[in-house]
C-alpha positions in Angstrom: 50.7 -58.4 -84.8 52.5 -55.7 -84.3 51.0 -53.3 -86.6 47.7 -53.7 -84.5 49.9 -53.1 -81.1 50.4 -49.6 -82.9 47.4 -48.6 -84.1 46.1 -49.7 -81.0 48.9 -47.3 -78.8 46.9 -44.9 -82.0 44.1 -45.1 -80.9 43.9 -44.9 -77.6 46.2 -41.8 -77.5 43.2 -40.6 -80.0 40.9 -41.4 -77.2 43.1 -39.6 -74.7 42.5 -35.9 -76.5 38.7 -36.4 -76.9 38.3 -36.6 -73.3 40.7 -33.9 -72.6 38.4 -31.9 -75.7 35.1 -33.3 -73.9 36.1 -31.7 -70.1 37.7 -28.5 -72.0 33.7 -27.9 -73.6 32.4 -28.7 -69.5 34.7 -26.3 -68.0 33.9 -23.4 -71.0 30.6 -23.8 -70.4 30.8 -23.7 -66.4 32.5 -20.7 -66.9 30.6 -19.5 -69.6 27.5 -19.9 -66.6 30.0 -18.1 -64.0 30.0 -15.1 -66.5 26.1 -15.1 -66.6 25.8 -15.3 -62.3 28.7 -12.1 -61.6 27.1 -9.5 -59.2 30.0 -7.6 -59.7 32.2 -5.8 -63.1 35.4 -7.4 -61.1 33.8 -10.9 -60.4 31.7 -10.7 -64.3 35.7 -9.4 -65.5 37.8 -12.2 -63.8 34.9 -14.8 -65.1 35.6 -13.5 -68.2 39.3 -13.9 -68.8 39.3 -16.7 -67.0 36.4 -18.3 -70.3 37.9 -16.5 -73.1 41.4 -18.5 -71.5 40.1 -22.2 -71.8 37.6 -21.2 -75.5 41.8 -21.2 -76.1 42.6 -23.7 -74.8 39.1 -25.8 -76.0 40.8 -24.2 -79.9 44.3 -25.2 -79.2 42.7 -29.2 -78.5 40.7 -28.9 -81.2 44.3 -28.4 -83.7 45.3 -30.7 -82.7 43.0 -34.1 -82.5 42.7 -33.1 -85.7 46.2 -32.8 -87.3 46.8 -35.9 -85.2 44.1 -38.5 -86.8 44.8 -36.7 -89.8 49.2 -37.7 -89.6 47.8 -40.5 -88.0 45.7 -42.1 -91.0 42.8 -41.7 -88.7 38.8 -40.5 -88.7 37.8 -37.8 -86.6 35.4 -38.6 -84.5 33.1 -35.7 -83.9 30.3 -38.2 -81.7 33.4 -39.0 -79.4 34.0 -34.6 -78.9 30.3 -33.9 -77.9 29.1 -33.6 -75.1 25.4 -32.5 -73.5 24.1 -28.7 -74.2 27.4 -28.1 -76.8 25.6 -27.1 -80.2 27.0 -24.3 -82.7 26.3 -21.5 -80.7 28.5 -22.9 -78.2 31.2 -23.3 -80.0 31.1 -19.9 -82.2 30.8 -17.9 -78.4 33.8 -19.8 -77.6 35.5 -19.5 -80.8 35.3 -15.5 -80.2 35.8 -15.5 -77.2 39.0 -17.4 -77.9 39.9 -14.7 -80.5 39.3 -11.4 -78.8 41.2 -13.1 -75.8 44.6 -13.8 -78.7 43.4 -10.6 -80.1 44.2 -8.5 -75.9 47.1 -10.8 -76.5 48.6 -9.5 -79.3 
């Protein structure tokens, strides 16, 4: 009974991490749209900076999720962190933005 409760708690933590990743992906997509709809260069720069910050957060969340799953012998479930309209193109753009943000900070 106790091991079932422990496993349940681990899986609930995994679901929490998955929800956060999906939410961040939606935010990243929103900031990308904001960049595309920016009227001025200043606005575009500010939106791009926020986009890069969210991309870094997404990278951290993905890393934490994978590490948590590995540490607790849970299978990372890719279908649970997917959202509509998020494909390799958006993922690659977000990784690039995260890298640019990190490079600018170093």
